[in-house]
N, C-alpha and C positions, 0 to 999 in steps of 0.2 A: 483709845488705842488711834494711832496714827492708820490712814491705809496702807499705807506699804507694809505696816507690821501685821495688817491683817490678812493682807495678802500672803505674806510671810508664813503663816499659821494655817491660813487653808490650804497653804502647798504641802506643808507638814505633815495635815493633817490627810489628804488627802492622799499622800506616797506612806502614807506611813501602815503595817504591814498591816492586815488583820479587820483595815474600815474600810474604805470604796475600792481599791481597784482588785481584792480577790475577788470581790461579788462582781466584777466588770469582766476582769479575767474567767469566771467560771462561766458565765454568761456566754462569752466567743467561745469557748472550749466546746459546752454544749450543742452553740450554734452548730460549730463548727461535727461536730461528732454525729449531729444528726443529719447535716448534708453528707458526710460520707457515709452514714448508715442507708442514704437514700441513694446517692450513686450506686454504690455495691451494690442493692435490690437491684437496682434499673441494668445496671452489666450482667448480673444476675438471670432479670427474667428477658432481657432481649438477647442474648448469646447462650444461655444454657438452655433456657426454654424457648422464647418461641420459635430461634432461628435452627432446632433440628425439624420443629411440624414444620414451620415454612420453607423448609426446601426436602421435609417428604421422607429424613432419614427413616431408615428401617425399623429401628428400633419406635419412633413413634407412628408409624404406619402400622406396626404390629397392634400397637396399646391401644389405639382407637380404633383397628379392625377387632378387637376383643372387646373394647367397650360395646360397639356395635355402630360408632358415630360416623366410621371409615374417612375421607378424607375431606367431607364440608364440613363437621367438628375438627379434626383437625388444625385446619386454616384458621377456622372461624374462631379456635381456643389461641392459637400462634399471633396472631393479628390483633386477638384483644391482650395477650400479652406483651405483643409489641406496644402495642398503644399504650397502657398502664405505664412498661419502663421510660418513655418518650415523655408521657403525665410527669413522673414521677420527679425529672427533670423542671419541669417549667413552674415554677412558683404560684400563680395563681389557680394548677391543678393538682398542686402535691395532695392535698389531703385528698377531695375528692378521688386520685386515682386509685390513692393507697385503699381507699373506704373500697373502691371496685374491684381492685385485686386480691382484698380482703374477701370480699363475695365469690371472689374463683376460688380464690383456697378454699373457702369452705364446701365447694361445690367438689373439688378436688380431694378433700379428707374423704366425702364420701363415697365416690368412685373408686380410691383405693380400699375403703374396708368392701364396700359391697360388691364388686369385680375383681381386686384384685388380694382378694384373705386378709387384709390390715396392711402387705406388702409397700413400706415406704410411707404410713400412713401417718408417720412425725412430721415427713419435711411438710406438709402445706400448714400443720399445726406451727411448727414453730416458724414457720413464715409469717404467720398472722401474729405476732408477738411485735416485730419490729414495724409492720407496718402499720398496728392498732398506735402506736407510738407516733407515727409519721403523722398519721390522721388527727392526732390528738393533738400536738402539735400546732399542726398547721392549721387548726380549724379554721381562724379567722379569715382565712383567704376566702373560705366560702361564701364569706358575705362579700367580699368583693368582687368573687364568680358570678356571686347573685347581682349585684349590682351591674355589672359588664354586660351580663344575660337581660337583664331589665331595660335597662336602656336604648336595647339593642330593636328593643319591642314598641 
């Protein structure tokens, strides 16, 4: 087989449906979908969750007073949520951020069940699912982050 015939055969095989392109396309779609979920979660945590706490919206103030944590707890949780939202968008921090936000959601679930009699207790559990997916899918970044941290010391 000549070189040009081999090239033509390879080009035909690579572009044939069901061979190489669909797997690559699926990979791109999966990465895009995961990135979209990360951006949506970052927006949710920054705007819908952290912002009301950081501007001391009356609903957030009432909730944290009911918990018994007051303003200090409200601002701390708001700052953690905002930091997690930003970190979800930074490649080397994505897995760690998703893990940390998942831990925060475990705490939110416990508070919802114990203080608020289960009202809205499903919300933190629902949020843990995409966060766990992000943490797992971006887990290779933990090695990169660890290397960066070790090189600094």
